C-alpha positions as CSV (number, residue, x, y, z in Angstrom):
1,M,99.9,113.0,104.0
2,A,100.8,111.4,100.6
3,T,103.3,112.9,98.3
4,K,102.4,114.3,94.9
5,L,103.8,111.3,93.2
6,V,101.6,108.9,95.2
7,Q,98.6,111.1,94.4
8,W,99.3,111.0,90.7
9,L,100.0,107.3,90.6
10,T,96.8,106.6,92.5
11,G,94.8,108.7,90.1
12,L,96.4,107.1,87.1
13,S,95.9,103.6,88.4
14,L,92.3,104.3,89.1
15,F,91.7,105.8,85.7
16,F,93.5,102.9,83.9
17,S,91.6,100.3,85.8
18,V,88.3,101.8,84.9
19,W,89.4,102.3,81.3
20,A,90.7,98.8,81.0
21,S,87.5,97.3,82.5
22,I,85.4,99.2,79.9
23,V,87.7,98.5,76.9
24,F,88.3,94.8,77.6
25,D,84.7,94.1,78.7
26,L,85.7,93.1,82.2
27,V,82.5,94.5,83.6
28,P,79.3,92.9,82.3
29,V,77.8,96.2,81.2
30,S,77.1,96.8,77.5
31,F,77.8,100.3,76.1
32,D,76.9,101.7,72.8
33,Q,79.6,101.6,70.1
34,R,79.9,105.4,70.1
35,I,81.0,105.1,73.8
36,Y,83.8,102.8,72.8
37,Q,84.9,105.2,70.1
38,V,85.4,107.9,72.7
39,V,86.8,105.7,75.5
40,L,89.4,103.8,73.4
41,P,91.6,106.8,72.5
42,L,91.1,108.5,75.9
43,P,94.6,107.8,77.3
44,I,96.1,109.5,74.2
45,Y,93.9,112.5,74.7
46,L,94.9,112.7,78.3
47,V,98.6,112.6,77.5
48,I,98.1,115.4,75.0
49,A,96.1,117.4,77.6
50,F,98.8,116.8,80.2
51,G,101.5,118.0,77.8
52,C,99.5,121.2,77.1
53,Y,99.0,121.7,80.8
54,A,102.7,121.2,81.5
55,L,103.7,123.6,78.7
56,A,101.3,126.2,80.0
57,V,102.6,125.9,83.6
58,V,106.2,126.2,82.5
59,G,105.3,129.3,80.3
60,Y,103.4,130.9,83.1
61,R,106.1,130.3,85.7
62,T,108.8,131.6,83.3
63,A,106.7,134.7,82.6
64,T,106.2,135.5,86.3
65,F,109.7,134.7,87.5
66,N,110.9,137.1,90.2
67,D,114.2,138.9,89.9
68,C,116.2,139.0,93.1
69,V,118.1,142.3,92.9
70,E,119.5,142.0,96.4
71,A,120.9,138.5,95.7
72,A,122.4,139.6,92.4
73,E,124.2,142.5,94.1
74,E,125.4,140.2,96.9
75,L,126.8,137.8,94.3
76,K,128.6,140.5,92.4
77,E,130.2,141.7,95.6
78,E,131.3,138.1,96.4
79,I,132.8,137.7,92.9
80,M,134.8,141.0,93.4
81,Q,136.0,139.8,96.8
82,A,137.1,136.5,95.3
83,K,138.9,138.2,92.5
84,A,140.7,140.5,94.9
85,D,141.7,137.5,97.1
86,L,143.0,135.6,94.1
87,K,144.9,138.6,92.9
88,K,146.4,139.0,96.3
89,K,147.6,135.4,96.2
90,G,149.4,136.0,92.9
91,L,146.9,134.7,90.3
92,K,147.1,136.7,87.1
93,M,143.7,137.3,85.5
94,S,143.1,138.4,82.0
């Protein structure tokens, strides 16, 4: 099973090889000039679309982030124990 990075790199290399073959006329197929006007800036559009997707994913994951009440209480208890232990050892806290 391939990692996510390998999957992304494979997809990007496949896209850019097809894109370059169309833009640089490496394949003996003639396209209409309107096709070139769409294909030429396509990587820029894909970068913008990926940025929008990434922003949406981060926003969604932030909005649906779970609070761990039990872990917060456990952490507060450990902090109180550490403070008591340090106080017992002579550390003065403000």
